[in-house]
N, C-alpha and C positions, 0 to 999 in steps of 0.2 A: 504494500500500500504506500503510495507516495505521501510526502509530508502534507501536501495540500489536501489530499483525500483524508488523511488522518485528522486534520483540523476540521474538515467537514463532518466526519463521523463523530468527533468529540463535541461538536457544537450542541448536541442534545443534552450533554452532561453539564451540570452547573459549574463544575471545576474540572480543569485539565490536570490530571496527575502525571501523565506521561510527559517527559521532558522534550522529546523529539518535536512534537507540534509547536511547543513554545520556542524552541530553537529555530524552527522554520519561520515562525512569525518574526522573531528578532532579526534573522538574516534578511528577510524580504522587506521589512520596514527600514532597516539600515540601507539597503540598496535603493529603495524608493526615495529615501531622504537624500542620499548622495546625488542621485539623478535629479531630484526635484530642486535642490539648491542650485545646481548648474543651470537648470532650465529656467528658474525664476530670475537668475542674474541675466540670462540672455533675453528674457522677455522684458525685463526692466530697461535694458539698453535699446530694445525695439521701440519702447515708448519714448525714450529720450536717451541719447548716447552718454549723457553725464550721470545717469541714475545708478545708485547702488543696488545690490542684489535684492534686498527686501522691498524696494520701492514698489515693484509691480504688485506684490501682495498687499501692501498698504493702500495703494490706489484701489484695488479690488474691494478691500474692506470698507473704505470710505464711500466708494460708489454704491455698494450694497446698503450702507447705513444712511446715505443721503447727507445728513449733517451729523457730525459726531464730535464729542469732546476729544481734545488731544490726549487727555489722560486715559480715556477709554481705548484709544488706539494703542497706547502703551501697555495697558492691561491685556488687551487682546493678543498682542504679540509678545507679552512677557518681557518687555524691555523697560528700562528706567526712564525717568522724566527727561534727563539730559539727552539720552539717545533718541527718544521719540521726538523731542523738540528739534534736535539737529536734523533729523530726517524730514520732518514736516517743513522746516525752514527751507531745506533744499528743494522740496517739491513746490513750495511757495515761490521761491526765487526763479524757478523755471516756468512759472505761470500755470502749473498743473492743479494746484489747490489754492483756495482762498481761506483766510482766517478771519473770524469775527468774534467779538465778545459774546459770551453766552448771556442772553437776556435774563435768564434765571439766576445767574451767578456771574457778575461782571469780572470776577477774578479768573474765571475759566474761559477758555477759548474753544470755539467750534470750528471745525474745518469741513470743507466740502470741495468737490471737484469743480474746476472751472469748466467752461464749455470746451476749451481746448484739451484740458486734462481728460474729460469724459470721452471726447472724440478719439484721442490717442489711446487711452486705456481700452475702450470698447473695440477699436480696430484690432489691437493685438489680441485681446481676449477672444474675439470672434474667430480669428485665424487659429488660435490655440484650440478652441472648441472643435473646429473643423478637423484639426489634426487628431484630437482624441476620438472623434467620430470615426476617422479612417482606421485608427489603431484598434478600435473595438468593433469594427464592422462585422466580424465573424461571431460576435457575442449576441445572444438573444437579448431582447429588451428586458426580459425577466432577470437575466444574469446581471445586466448593467444596473438595474434598480436594486437588486440584492447586494451587489458589490458596493454601491453608493451608501446603502443603509448600513452595511457592516463597517465601512470606513468611518461613517458618522458616529456609529456606536463606539468604535475603537478610539476615535478622537475625543469623544466625551469622557471616556474613562481616563485617557492620558491627561486631559485637561484637569480633571478632578484630582489626579495624583500629583500635579505640579505643586500644589500648595502643601502637600504633606511631606 
């Protein structure tokens, strides 16, 4: 039985006692993370050649949120205030985001995409989604939905564990 099949078979059990499926998950997540970091850096440069690697992901988070506090961006990406402020400032200087005072708390700042930032981000995102569609063309819709759900579930558990 392959490691992936073992993981599928073990999914009905509330805990996984066999170490092999856990090692397989660890290896696959590590590989996905390494590839993902390189891919996000490339996507950031497609939005603008001066952007750092995490910028594409930040633009995506801001685009999804609409208007969001700078501190919430930092919490979402688990980075400190100085780091998120520097990255948001770089996006702002390139005209990709705009910053405004939060009307509910004038000490806090809200950021949102500019029209140019939205256009650039969505152009790169749409091309990326098309590439994912090509990569998963042989998958059934059911498999894609299940995979997305499992990734979401895994990310929820990982997110909960960050604070512990």
